[in-house]
C-alpha positions, 0 to 999 in steps of 0.5 A: 884157253880153248872154250869147252861145253859143259858135260853134265846137265840136269833139267826138270821135265814133266812126266809127258816130256820124259816119256817123249825122250824115251820114245825118241831114244827107242830104236836109235841105238840107245842101250836101256837099263834100270836104276833105283829111283829112276824110270830108266837110264840109257847110254850111247857112245859118250852120252848117258841119260837118266830119267828120275822119278822125281822128274829130273832128267840128267845128261852126262858126257862129252856129247850131251850138249850136242844132244840137247841142242840138236835133239832134245830142244828142237825135236823132242821138247820144242822149247829151250832148256839151256840158258843162251843169254851168257855170250862173250862180247864181240871183239873190239877194234883194239883187239890184236892181232887180226888175221883175215878169215871167214866166219860161218854160221846158220839160222833156222835150225830150231824153227819148225817153219822155214828154211835152214840157212848157212852163211859164210863171210870173209872179213879182211883188215879193211872190212873189219873196222867197218863191221865193228863200227856198224855194231855187228854182233851175234844175230841172237842179240839183234832184233829182226828189224835191225837184222834187216838194216844191218845185212846190207851194210855187211854185204857192202863192207865185205864187197861181196865176199860172202855166200849163202846156202838156203835149204828150203823145207822141201829140200831140207826134208829130202836131205834129212831123209837121205842123211838121217842126222841133223849134224851131218846135214849142217856139216854138208851145208857149212861145207857148201857155204865154204866152197861157194865163198872160196869162189869169191874170196880165193885168198881166204886161208882160214875159217871159224865156225861154231862147234857142233857134233864131231869136228871132223864132219865139216872137214869130211864134207869139204871138196878139194878147195875147202880142204886147203883152208884151216878150219877152226871150230869152237864154242860160242864162235859168234864172238868172232866178228866174221862169224857174227857177220855170217850169223846176221846174213844167215838170219836175214835170209831165214827171215826173208825165206819165212816171209816168202813161204808165208805169202805163198801159203796165204798166212804169216808163219811164226818162228820157233816151235811154240804153241802158236806155231802148232796152231798155225800148222793145224790151220794150214793142214785143214786148208791145204792138207798134209802135202801143203803143210809138208812144203813149209816145215821141217818134218823131223820135228816132233811138232809135225806128227803132233799137228797131224795127230799121230802122236802115240797115245801111250805117251800120255798113258805112261806119263809118270805121276 
């Protein structure tokens, strides 16, 4: 049976956070209306959002999960609201049958500092048992120290049949400004990773990727070679050994990219989008100015104007009690 994301969510938010959500939706095609016991409700496409005076934010619709993971968490709240702990176990060697294929995954999507990295790995019948023996699994379940040790094993096991697309902050910001949508930017990166992999693994006939946004986005971004392979997009795809391997290589590249950027800036950059990240950002702003800060970060995150002190003061004034 095909895995599907939930279509209904309820979160407890502060008054300020509810105002941030409305501020984000304004001017982005959302239609607002009134509802008893609610501050506002909004709808766009297949998604409906309602902010109740009790402090609950309700989201419904087929695209609600994508809105949460690509907008609510990284851009609006700068924190996680979904429980990502429940993951299916990675396949075992006894699982059968196995067909050689590629896996694609990304890292850095929710990190204010550092690059966005997309990796594609081709795993055949020879490489698969080696990866399973090495304990390759979803990178979110592995420590950074273990990631750095496991990545070389993956590269050796697949004999170079992998590709990595690392989009540094400056390039990321240019692309985001041009494309204007994180899902489309991700699709572009996934497509480039697939195309680059096919140069190294021309016998690759299919690929598996974690589902995000409209499933046609990656397909539309693929070039001539990429359009010839079968692309499967599904939720919790990290349970697939090839996707798990891609997630590890993507995370390793992100971690090394973050360190390199930090060395250039003369400080240690933090992951995620926490209060610590904001503190480091303000220190960099004071020392190197806005131009120096913008070279290290993803500017569409809400964290950026917050560090610059450009947040709308009305957000605080209109916070529901």
